C-alpha positions as CSV (number, residue, x, y, z in Angstrom):
1,X,-35.9,17.8,-0.5
2,X,-33.4,20.4,0.7
3,X,-30.5,21.5,-1.5
4,X,-28.0,24.3,-1.2
5,X,-27.8,26.9,-3.9
6,X,-24.6,28.6,-4.6
7,X,-25.6,30.4,-1.4
8,X,-23.2,28.6,1.0
9,X,-20.7,31.3,1.3
10,X,-17.4,32.0,3.0
11,X,-15.0,29.1,3.7
12,X,-14.2,29.1,7.4
13,X,-11.5,27.4,9.5
14,X,-13.4,24.6,11.2
15,X,-12.4,21.4,13.0
16,X,-10.8,18.5,11.0
17,X,-13.2,16.0,9.6
18,X,-13.5,12.7,11.5
19,X,-14.0,10.7,8.3
20,X,-13.0,11.0,4.7
21,X,-14.0,9.3,1.5
22,X,-12.3,9.7,-1.9
23,X,-14.4,9.6,-5.1
24,X,-12.3,9.1,-8.3
25,X,-13.4,10.1,-11.8
26,X,-11.9,8.9,-15.0
27,X,-13.0,10.1,-18.5
28,X,-15.3,12.8,-17.0
29,X,-17.6,14.2,-19.7
30,X,-17.1,17.9,-20.4
31,X,-19.8,18.2,-23.1
32,X,-23.0,16.6,-24.2
33,X,-24.6,16.6,-20.8
34,X,-27.8,18.5,-20.1
35,X,-28.5,20.5,-17.0
36,X,-29.9,18.3,-14.3
37,X,-28.3,15.1,-15.5
38,X,-26.0,13.7,-12.9
39,X,-23.3,11.2,-12.3
40,X,-24.0,9.3,-9.0
41,X,-21.2,7.4,-7.3
42,X,-21.8,4.1,-5.7
43,X,-22.9,4.3,-2.1
44,X,-20.2,4.6,0.5
45,X,-20.0,4.5,4.3
46,X,-18.9,7.7,6.1
47,X,-19.3,8.5,9.8
48,X,-21.5,5.4,10.3
49,X,-24.0,6.5,7.6
50,X,-24.5,5.7,3.9
51,X,-24.0,8.5,1.3
52,X,-23.4,9.1,-2.4
53,X,-21.9,11.9,-4.3
54,X,-23.8,13.6,-7.1
55,X,-21.9,15.4,-9.8
56,X,-23.7,17.3,-12.6
57,X,-21.3,18.1,-15.5
58,X,-23.9,20.5,-17.0
59,X,-25.0,22.0,-13.7
60,X,-27.9,21.0,-11.5
61,X,-30.2,23.7,-13.0
62,X,-30.2,26.0,-16.1
63,X,-29.1,28.9,-13.8
64,X,-25.4,27.7,-13.8
65,X,-24.8,26.0,-17.1
66,X,-21.1,26.9,-17.1
67,X,-20.5,25.2,-13.7
68,X,-20.1,21.6,-12.5
69,X,-22.5,21.1,-9.6
70,X,-21.5,18.8,-6.7
71,X,-23.8,17.5,-4.0
72,X,-23.7,15.1,-1.1
73,X,-26.8,12.8,-1.1
74,X,-27.9,11.0,2.1
75,X,-28.9,7.3,1.7
76,X,-30.4,6.8,5.2
77,X,-34.0,7.3,6.4
78,X,-33.7,9.0,9.8
79,X,-32.9,12.7,9.8
80,X,-29.3,13.5,10.5
81,X,-27.1,16.6,10.8
82,X,-23.7,16.5,9.3
83,X,-20.9,19.0,8.6
84,X,-19.0,18.3,5.4
85,X,-16.6,19.7,2.8
86,X,-15.4,18.9,-0.7
87,X,-11.7,18.9,-1.6
88,X,-10.8,18.8,-5.3
89,X,-7.7,16.8,-6.2
90,X,-6.2,17.0,-9.7
91,X,-4.2,14.4,-11.5
92,X,-0.9,15.3,-9.9
93,X,-2.3,15.5,-6.4
94,X,-2.8,19.2,-5.9
95,X,-5.6,19.7,-3.3
96,X,-8.1,22.6,-3.3
97,X,-11.1,23.0,-0.9
98,X,-14.0,23.9,-3.2
99,X,-16.9,23.7,-0.8
100,X,-17.1,23.8,3.0
101,X,-20.2,23.9,5.2
102,X,-20.2,27.4,6.8
103,X,-22.1,26.3,9.9
104,X,-20.2,24.2,12.5
105,X,-23.5,22.5,13.3
106,X,-23.6,21.2,9.7
107,X,-26.6,20.7,7.4
108,X,-29.8,18.8,8.2
109,X,-30.4,15.8,5.9
110,X,-34.1,15.0,6.4
111,X,-34.4,11.6,4.6
112,X,-33.3,9.4,1.7
113,X,-31.7,11.3,-1.2
114,X,-31.9,14.7,0.6
115,X,-28.8,16.5,-0.6
116,X,-26.7,19.5,0.1
117,X,-23.8,21.0,-1.9
118,X,-23.0,23.7,-4.3
119,X,-24.4,24.6,-7.7
120,X,-21.4,26.6,-8.9
121,X,-18.8,24.4,-7.4
122,X,-16.3,24.0,-10.3
123,X,-16.1,26.1,-13.4
124,X,-16.2,23.6,-16.2
125,X,-13.8,25.3,-18.5
126,X,-11.2,25.6,-15.8
127,X,-11.7,21.9,-14.8
128,X,-11.2,20.9,-18.5
129,X,-8.0,23.0,-18.7
130,X,-6.6,21.5,-15.5
131,X,-7.7,17.9,-16.2
132,X,-8.0,17.5,-20.0
133,X,-8.2,13.7,-19.7
134,X,-11.1,14.0,-17.3
135,X,-9.2,12.3,-14.4
136,X,-9.5,13.8,-11.0
137,X,-10.9,13.1,-7.5
138,X,-13.2,14.7,-5.0
139,X,-12.6,14.0,-1.3
140,X,-15.6,14.3,1.1
141,X,-14.6,15.2,4.6
142,X,-17.2,14.9,7.3
143,X,-18.0,15.0,11.0
144,X,-21.3,14.7,12.9
145,X,-21.8,17.6,15.3
146,X,-22.3,16.0,18.7
147,X,-20.6,15.7,22.0
148,X,-19.5,12.2,21.1
149,X,-17.9,13.2,17.8
150,X,-16.2,16.2,19.5
151,X,-14.5,13.8,21.8
152,X,-13.5,11.6,18.9
153,X,-12.0,14.5,17.0
154,X,-9.7,15.2,19.9
155,X,-7.9,11.8,19.5
156,X,-5.8,11.2,16.5
157,X,-5.6,7.6,15.2
158,X,-2.0,6.7,14.2
159,X,-1.3,5.2,10.8
160,X,-0.9,1.4,10.5
161,X,2.5,0.1,11.4
162,X,1.8,-3.5,10.4
163,X,4.2,-3.6,7.5
164,X,7.1,-2.0,9.5
165,X,6.4,-4.3,12.4
166,X,6.6,-7.4,10.2
167,X,9.7,-6.1,8.5
168,X,11.4,-5.6,11.9
169,X,10.4,-9.1,12.8
170,X,12.0,-10.5,9.7
171,X,15.2,-8.5,10.3
172,X,15.4,-9.3,14.0
173,X,14.8,-13.0,13.5
174,X,13.0,-13.1,16.9
175,X,11.0,-16.3,17.1
176,X,12.3,-17.6,13.7
177,X,11.7,-21.3,13.3
178,X,13.0,-22.2,9.9
179,X,16.3,-21.5,8.1
180,X,16.5,-21.4,4.3
181,X,19.8,-22.6,2.8
182,X,19.9,-20.4,-0.3
183,X,22.1,-20.5,-3.4
184,X,25.1,-22.5,-4.3
185,X,27.1,-21.1,-1.4
186,X,24.4,-22.2,1.0
187,X,23.7,-18.8,2.6
188,X,21.5,-19.1,5.7
189,X,18.4,-16.9,5.9
190,X,16.0,-17.2,8.9
191,X,12.2,-16.8,8.8
192,X,8.9,-17.7,10.4
193,X,7.0,-20.7,9.0
194,X,3.5,-19.4,9.8
195,X,4.0,-16.1,8.0
196,X,5.6,-17.7,4.9
197,X,2.8,-20.4,4.7
198,X,0.0,-17.8,5.2
199,X,1.4,-15.5,2.4
200,X,2.4,-17.9,-0.4
201,X,-0.4,-19.5,-2.4
202,X,2.2,-21.8,-4.0
203,X,4.1,-22.6,-0.8
204,X,7.8,-22.4,-0.2
205,X,7.1,-24.7,2.8
206,X,5.1,-27.8,2.0
207,X,3.6,-30.6,4.0
208,X,6.8,-32.6,3.3
209,X,9.1,-29.9,4.7
210,X,6.9,-28.6,7.5
211,X,8.7,-30.5,10.2
212,X,12.2,-29.4,9.0
213,X,14.2,-26.6,10.6
214,X,16.3,-26.2,7.5
215,X,15.1,-26.1,3.9
216,X,17.4,-26.1,0.9
217,X,16.7,-23.7,-2.0
218,X,19.8,-24.0,-4.2
219,X,18.4,-22.4,-7.3
220,X,17.9,-18.9,-5.8
221,X,20.2,-15.9,-5.5
222,X,20.4,-15.0,-1.7
223,X,19.8,-11.3,-2.4
224,X,16.7,-12.0,-4.5
225,X,15.4,-14.4,-1.9
226,X,15.8,-11.8,0.9
227,X,13.7,-9.3,-1.1
228,X,11.1,-12.0,-1.9
229,X,10.8,-12.7,1.9
230,X,10.6,-8.9,2.6
231,X,7.6,-8.7,0.2
232,X,6.0,-11.8,1.8
233,X,6.2,-10.1,5.2
234,X,5.3,-6.6,4.2
235,X,3.4,-6.8,0.9
236,X,5.6,-4.0,-0.5
237,X,8.9,-3.6,-2.2
238,X,11.3,-0.6,-2.5
239,X,11.3,1.1,-5.9
240,X,15.1,0.9,-6.3
241,X,15.0,-2.9,-5.6
242,X,12.2,-3.4,-8.1
243,X,14.1,-1.5,-10.7
244,X,17.2,-3.6,-10.2
245,X,15.6,-7.1,-9.7
246,X,12.3,-7.0,-11.6
247,X,13.0,-9.8,-14.0
248,X,14.3,-12.1,-11.3
249,X,11.5,-11.3,-8.9
250,X,9.0,-11.9,-11.7
251,X,10.2,-15.5,-12.0
252,X,10.0,-15.9,-8.2
253,X,6.5,-14.3,-8.0
254,X,5.3,-16.7,-10.7
255,X,6.8,-19.7,-8.9
256,X,5.2,-18.9,-5.6
257,X,1.9,-17.5,-6.8
258,X,2.5,-13.9,-5.6
259,X,0.2,-12.2,-8.1
260,X,0.6,-8.7,-6.7
261,X,4.4,-8.9,-6.9
262,X,4.2,-10.4,-10.4
263,X,2.0,-7.5,-11.6
264,X,4.4,-4.9,-10.1
265,X,7.4,-6.6,-11.8
266,X,5.5,-6.7,-15.2
267,X,4.7,-3.0,-15.0
268,X,8.3,-2.1,-14.0
269,X,9.7,-4.1,-17.0
270,X,7.2,-2.7,-19.4
271,X,8.1,0.9,-18.3
272,X,11.7,0.2,-19.3
273,X,11.3,-1.4,-22.7
274,X,14.0,-0.5,-25.2
275,X,15.1,-1.8,-28.6
276,X,18.0,-3.8,-27.0
277,X,16.0,-5.5,-24.3
278,X,12.4,-6.0,-25.6
279,X,13.2,-9.4,-27.1
280,X,14.7,-10.7,-23.9
281,X,11.7,-9.4,-21.9
282,X,9.4,-11.0,-24.4
283,X,11.1,-14.4,-23.8
284,X,10.7,-13.8,-20.0
285,X,7.1,-12.9,-20.4
286,X,6.3,-16.0,-22.4
287,X,8.2,-18.3,-20.0
288,X,6.5,-16.7,-16.9
289,X,3.0,-16.4,-18.5
290,X,3.2,-12.6,-17.8
291,X,0.3,-11.5,-20.1
292,X,0.5,-7.8,-19.5
293,X,4.3,-7.7,-20.2
294,X,3.9,-9.9,-23.2
295,X,1.3,-7.5,-24.7
296,X,3.5,-4.5,-24.1
297,X,6.5,-6.3,-25.7
298,X,4.5,-7.3,-28.7
299,X,3.2,-3.8,-29.2
300,X,6.7,-2.3,-28.8
301,X,8.2,-4.8,-31.2
302,X,5.6,-4.1,-33.8
303,X,6.1,-0.3,-33.5
304,X,9.9,-0.5,-33.7
305,X,10.3,-3.7,-35.7
306,X,13.0,-2.3,-38.0
307,X,15.4,-1.6,-35.1
308,X,14.4,-4.6,-33.0
309,X,15.0,-7.2,-35.7
310,X,18.6,-6.1,-36.1
311,X,19.5,-7.0,-32.5
312,X,21.2,-10.2,-31.3
313,X,18.4,-10.6,-28.7
314,X,15.8,-10.8,-31.5
315,X,17.7,-13.5,-33.2
316,X,18.0,-15.4,-30.0
317,X,14.2,-15.0,-29.5
318,X,13.6,-16.3,-33.0
319,X,15.7,-19.4,-32.4
320,X,14.2,-20.2,-29.0
321,X,10.6,-19.2,-29.6
322,X,9.6,-19.5,-33.3
323,X,5.9,-19.4,-32.2
324,X,6.4,-15.8,-31.0
325,X,7.8,-15.0,-34.5
326,X,4.7,-16.4,-36.1
327,X,2.5,-14.4,-33.7
328,X,4.5,-11.3,-34.4
329,X,4.0,-11.6,-38.1
330,X,0.3,-12.3,-37.6
331,X,-0.1,-9.1,-35.7
332,X,1.9,-7.1,-38.3
333,X,0.1,-8.6,-41.3
334,X,-3.3,-7.8,-39.9
335,X,-2.3,-4.3,-38.6
336,X,-4.2,-5.2,-35.4
337,X,-1.3,-5.6,-33.1
338,X,-2.6,-3.6,-30.1
339,X,-4.6,-5.1,-27.2
340,X,-7.9,-3.2,-27.1
341,X,-7.4,-2.5,-23.4
342,X,-4.2,-0.6,-24.4
343,X,-5.8,1.7,-26.9
344,X,-5.9,5.4,-26.3
345,X,-3.3,6.4,-23.7
346,X,-0.7,7.6,-26.1
347,X,-2.7,10.7,-27.1
348,X,-0.3,13.6,-27.8
349,X,2.8,11.3,-28.1
350,X,4.5,12.0,-31.3
351,X,6.3,9.4,-33.5
352,X,9.6,11.3,-32.9
353,X,9.4,10.5,-29.1
354,X,11.1,7.2,-29.9
355,X,11.3,3.8,-28.3
356,X,12.0,5.0,-24.8
357,X,9.0,7.3,-24.6
358,X,6.9,4.6,-26.2
359,X,7.9,2.2,-23.4
360,X,6.8,4.7,-20.7
361,X,3.3,4.8,-22.2
362,X,3.1,1.0,-22.4
363,X,4.2,0.6,-18.8
364,X,1.0,2.1,-17.5
365,X,-2.1,0.7,-19.1
366,X,-2.4,2.1,-22.6
367,X,-0.9,2.5,-26.0
368,X,-2.1,3.6,-29.4
369,X,-2.2,1.5,-32.5
370,X,0.1,2.3,-35.4
371,X,0.2,1.5,-39.0
372,X,1.8,-1.9,-39.9
373,X,4.2,-0.1,-42.2
374,X,6.6,-2.1,-44.4
375,X,4.7,-5.3,-45.0
376,X,3.7,-6.6,-48.4
377,X,0.8,-8.8,-49.5
378,X,3.1,-11.8,-49.8
379,X,3.5,-11.9,-46.1
380,X,-0.2,-11.6,-45.4
381,X,-1.1,-14.7,-47.4
382,X,0.8,-17.2,-45.3
383,X,1.1,-15.8,-41.8
384,X,-1.7,-17.9,-40.4
385,X,0.1,-21.1,-41.2
386,X,3.5,-20.3,-39.6
387,X,4.6,-22.9,-36.9
388,X,8.0,-23.7,-35.5
389,X,10.2,-22.1,-38.1
390,X,13.7,-21.4,-36.6
391,X,14.9,-19.1,-39.4
392,X,12.1,-16.5,-39.1
393,X,14.3,-13.9,-37.4
394,X,16.7,-13.7,-40.3
395,X,13.9,-13.8,-42.8
396,X,12.2,-10.9,-41.2
397,X,15.4,-8.8,-41.0
398,X,16.1,-9.4,-44.6
399,X,12.5,-8.6,-45.6
400,X,12.7,-5.3,-43.7
401,X,16.0,-4.4,-45.4
402,X,14.4,-5.1,-48.8
403,X,11.5,-2.7,-47.9
404,X,13.9,0.0,-46.8
405,X,15.9,-0.3,-50.1
406,X,12.7,-0.2,-52.2
407,X,11.6,2.9,-50.3
408,X,14.9,4.7,-50.8
409,X,14.8,3.9,-54.6
410,X,11.3,5.2,-55.0
411,X,12.0,8.3,-53.0
412,X,14.9,9.0,-55.5
413,X,12.7,8.6,-58.5
414,X,13.7,5.1,-59.5
415,X,11.5,2.0,-59.6
416,X,12.0,-0.4,-56.7
417,X,12.2,-4.1,-57.2
418,X,9.7,-5.0,-54.5
419,X,7.9,-7.4,-56.8
420,X,11.1,-9.4,-57.3
421,X,11.7,-9.4,-53.6
422,X,8.2,-10.6,-52.9
423,X,8.8,-13.5,-55.3
424,X,12.0,-14.4,-53.6
425,X,10.4,-14.1,-50.2
426,X,7.6,-16.4,-51.3
427,X,10.0,-19.0,-52.7
428,X,12.0,-19.0,-49.5
429,X,8.9,-19.2,-47.4
430,X,7.6,-22.2,-49.4
431,X,10.9,-24.0,-49.0
432,X,11.0,-23.5,-45.3
433,X,7.3,-24.4,-44.8
434,X,7.9,-27.6,-46.8
435,X,11.0,-28.4,-44.8
436,X,9.2,-28.1,-41.5
437,X,5.9,-29.4,-42.8
438,X,4.0,-26.3,-41.8
């Protein structure tokens, strides 16, 4: 088995690779790995052959324990000669060539698992400083030194223009065979039946309307419908449009089964959670069965409950969705109000960052659990039985104000009357539960 020691030397200017593959790493281990232990990627196709990337966090051998070793492993049988390079890409996209074959004829891979690369490829301490979360990528660029590949490298393959072409088709209306009559004003928007049918799992055009040249959609805003069609044609949406119409497009995506658009809208709304809008977004999430957005809203409401419960939107949510109030109290009383998949991404974020910073963390994938704070044992004993109680919002707001008052008294050296408040809370709770037969 051949392998390159740190002996592959000077980086030279060589022809552009004819093929590239990106290997992504998340949660890369910087400690606890012995020399020779390796992380092997799944096999990938590059330049018509199968390969894998080997990365040794503790070095391939004991000679370079402070380095991360990186090798390209061949997964074929017949000998092959290939030129390749490794480009390190950090979390913000900065690219650095960390290894390049110094011979334009490449390296000879003699059989299965034969590998070439570099022992002292990345200094582990520098890698940890640049990517403390262990998130980075290594791009493998390759060409096969032959006359055929030399000819191939002379011709540049242009990027795909499919999305632009379909967007132009939509805007030009060439060949359009259906007109949607949209909104109360009946605005006319032309489209192509075949494309709309192919792209919508829950069809806008059904068997009953297939023969029609005009289809009425009176319950849609024309601007929202245009952007919906643009996504149907191109599978993409402008960031400014998403920021402006995310809640309306979420409803449309749910209605027509566009899961990708729905996910994009959920992430956009979650990134912009604030005290004043989280209750409205929670209502939207429940109505549209948007699970990711609902989880983010619930986490945000638990974290900033004292501010959220004072808003008019929260009171509307309590009246319209008492079951959500019951679920909110259940999360708070147990202290376990964070989805396990959200745990951990808020590392380094301080409590003082406030609701807006909190929302930014939730909009991605993760959020850290927090203490349930001002809840008393009286709440914990009955949370599991709450169902359909319309006055929960006002009860919760009053309960929090009691807790704040008790805290202020205790801080000033006086005894709070939390016990009396607990009794009053329990009495009111019992009255409401009896009234609604909970």
